[in-house]
C-alpha positions as CSV (number, residue, x, y, z in Angstrom):
1,X,49.1,-31.6,4.5
2,X,47.7,-34.6,2.7
3,X,47.8,-36.7,5.8
4,X,45.8,-34.1,7.7
5,X,43.1,-34.0,4.9
6,X,42.9,-37.9,5.1
7,X,42.5,-37.8,8.9
8,X,39.8,-35.2,8.7
9,X,38.0,-37.2,6.1
10,X,38.2,-40.4,8.2
11,X,37.0,-38.6,11.3
12,X,34.0,-37.1,9.5
13,X,33.2,-40.5,7.9
14,X,33.4,-42.2,11.3
15,X,31.1,-39.8,13.0
16,X,28.6,-39.3,10.2
17,X,25.0,-40.3,10.7
18,X,21.9,-40.7,8.6
19,X,19.7,-37.7,8.0
20,X,16.1,-37.9,6.7
21,X,14.1,-35.1,5.4
22,X,10.4,-34.7,6.0
23,X,8.0,-32.7,3.8
24,X,4.7,-31.0,3.4
25,X,3.9,-32.4,0.0
26,X,1.1,-30.1,-1.1
27,X,-2.1,-28.4,-0.2
28,X,-5.3,-26.8,-1.4
29,X,-7.4,-23.9,-0.2
30,X,-10.8,-23.0,-1.4
31,X,-14.1,-21.4,-0.3
32,X,-17.8,-22.0,-0.7
33,X,-20.2,-19.1,-0.6
34,X,-23.0,-20.0,1.9
35,X,-25.1,-16.9,1.5
36,X,-25.6,-13.9,3.8
37,X,-21.9,-13.0,3.5
38,X,-20.8,-16.3,5.0
39,X,-18.0,-18.4,3.4
40,X,-16.9,-21.9,4.3
41,X,-13.1,-21.9,4.0
42,X,-11.4,-25.3,3.5
43,X,-7.6,-25.8,3.8
44,X,-6.2,-29.2,3.0
45,X,-2.6,-30.0,3.9
46,X,-0.7,-33.1,2.7
47,X,2.4,-34.5,4.3
48,X,4.8,-37.4,3.9
49,X,4.1,-39.9,6.7
50,X,7.2,-42.1,6.3
51,X,10.3,-39.8,6.4
52,X,9.8,-38.2,9.8
53,X,6.7,-36.0,10.0
54,X,6.5,-32.3,9.3
55,X,4.2,-31.0,12.1
56,X,0.8,-29.7,11.2
57,X,0.1,-26.2,12.4
58,X,-2.1,-26.0,15.5
59,X,-3.8,-23.7,14.9
60,X,-3.5,-23.0,11.2
61,X,-3.8,-19.3,10.7
62,X,-5.7,-17.7,7.8
63,X,-5.3,-14.0,7.0
64,X,-7.9,-12.0,5.2
65,X,-6.9,-8.9,3.2
66,X,-8.9,-6.3,1.3
67,X,-8.2,-5.3,-2.3
68,X,-5.6,-2.8,-1.2
69,X,-3.6,-5.3,0.8
70,X,-4.7,-4.2,4.2
71,X,-5.2,-7.0,6.8
72,X,-8.9,-7.2,7.6
73,X,-9.0,-10.3,9.8
74,X,-7.0,-13.3,11.0
75,X,-8.5,-16.6,12.1
76,X,-6.9,-19.6,13.8
77,X,-8.3,-23.0,13.0
78,X,-7.6,-25.9,15.4
79,X,-5.8,-29.0,14.1
80,X,-8.5,-31.4,13.1
81,X,-6.4,-34.6,13.0
82,X,-5.2,-36.4,10.0
83,X,-5.9,-39.5,8.0
84,X,-3.6,-41.7,5.7
85,X,-4.7,-41.5,2.1
86,X,-5.0,-44.7,0.1
87,X,-2.6,-45.1,-2.9
88,X,-4.8,-44.9,-6.0
89,X,-3.3,-45.4,-9.4
90,X,-5.4,-45.7,-12.5
91,X,-2.6,-46.6,-14.9
92,X,-2.1,-50.4,-15.5
93,X,1.5,-49.7,-16.7
94,X,2.6,-48.2,-13.3
95,X,2.9,-49.8,-9.9
96,X,3.3,-47.5,-6.8
97,X,6.4,-48.0,-4.7
98,X,6.0,-49.6,-1.3
99,X,7.3,-46.6,0.5
100,X,4.7,-44.0,-0.5
101,X,2.5,-42.7,2.3
102,X,0.6,-39.4,2.4
103,X,-1.5,-38.0,5.2
104,X,-4.2,-35.4,4.9
105,X,-5.5,-32.8,7.4
106,X,-8.6,-30.9,6.5
107,X,-9.0,-27.6,8.3
108,X,-12.4,-25.9,8.0
109,X,-14.1,-22.8,9.3
110,X,-16.9,-20.4,8.4
111,X,-16.2,-16.7,8.1
112,X,-18.6,-13.8,7.7
113,X,-17.1,-11.3,5.3
114,X,-19.2,-8.2,4.8
115,X,-19.0,-6.6,1.4
116,X,-16.2,-4.1,0.9
117,X,-15.5,-1.7,-1.9
118,X,-13.0,-3.3,-4.2
119,X,-13.5,-6.7,-2.6
């Protein structure tokens, strides 16, 4: 019984391989009122650009609901491309590691949302 467990352990060790995770590391969504019921919607998505690359949505889909939770509209926003962000640290006591890299994609669209009772 013990020999079998050792053999299984050796086999799994021999055929093991490295696995790397990839992550969306954050995001923001906000809107600006432009007047005449128009709103500019901005969605920022941040991802790790070293450990693989979590794919960006193409298109990213936004869903608009009314105050009672009923779907009013859905809008797809095409992938706009991404840029690497510079590492900015304003603390003299801290130095960023060499393996930090974050990319940002900024999706934007303008929606006309007529007034609804309850919002």
